[in-house]
C-alpha positions, 0 to 999 in steps of 0.5 A: 201926124196921121202915122203917130195916131193909134191902130183901132182893136180890129187892126190889132186884132188882124196882126195878131192872128196873122203873126199867130198863123205864121209862128204856126206855120214855123212850127209845123214846118219845123216838126215836120223836117224833124220827123223827115230827118228822124225818119230818113236817119233810121231807114238809112243806116250808117256807114260802119268801117268794116274791122281789119278782121272781117276784110282779112276773112272776106278776102280768103274767099276765092272759090276754090281749094288751097292745099297750101303744098300738103300731100293730100292722100289717096281719096276715094272721090265722087268724081275722078275727074275733079278735085276734092272741092271744086265748083258743082253748080255756077250761075250768073243770071239777071232778069230786072226787077226779079233776081240778080244771082252769081253763086258758085256752089261748092262740093266735098268730093268724097265718098263717104257717108259723112261728106255726102250728108254735108254735101247734102246739107250745102244743096238745101241750104244754098242751092236750093234757095237760088233755085227757089229764087229764080222760080219765084213770082214775087214783085221785088228783085232779090240779090243773091251770091254765093262764093266759098273757099277751102283749106288743106291743114296736114290732114284737116280739109276746112270748108267756108261757104258765104252768102248775101242775101238782099230780098226787096225793102229787106235788110241784108243777110250775110250768111256764112256756113263753115265744116271741118274734116279730118281726111284720116278719120272721116269725121267731122272735126269740133271746136274741142277738137278743133283748140286740141289740134292748135294746143290752145287754151281754151280760157284765152280762147274765150277771152278772145270771144269775149273782148272782141264781142263786147267791143263790137257790141259797145260799138253798136249801142253808141248807133242805137243810141243815135237813134240808127237801126243796127244789129243788137247783140245779147251778150248773155246769149250762150252761143259765146261760149267756146263749147258752143261754137259751131261755126269755125274756119281752119284756113290759111297757114293755120289761121283758125277763125271763130264766126258769128253771122248774125245773118244766118238767123236774122236780116243783117250783115253784121259779122264778129270773126275772133282769129286765133293765133 
């Protein structure tokens, strides 16, 4: 009979207060969990399956000259004992908490003003970076790698250098620089001359560039829409016009690769590789 007696107002108020506190705690926990999930999602990039074109291109980096059986004409070398492309500087060293370096820096071993200027650029871009990392007093670890590949197709030498750079908590960069050189004329080859050598249609090449870049931009946007931080391509950028292409590689069996290495100027590992048959 006592159980059927109505609760007094004071007891009911206490129960209501306890219920509000419980509900409030549940809401706060839910908000905190949602924030933690969102922050972790933004901080941890998604696992992106690498495209076949990018994988195939990366596979050619073997730190040597591949002459493919073409006869190389007699050249005046800087070092007569070495091949016309060879590793001039190599370093593989790790100091915990400071740096982890594995670099092989190439040189074009041809004694003329054009190749000497190329070699100076390679040294200032890649070798000096390695030296500065090893001399740095910064309180974070830097991971730095450099590898290269060079191919001969008839009278054309093409050299590509690929570097990865991870500085502390910053996003990793992939940097690629290429040089294509006419051994007969002692001149650097630009994209127009390369298209002419390959007997390619400019409009067809432009279409291939557009197709690859637009598809990769759509894939990136899908991840951005989900809240991930990934590199966002600017499709209106003039660099995607064929006449502005300055990074390409003439490689195995005469394969031509047009290269967009966004890590050259941004903290990203994103690449667009357009193979042209």
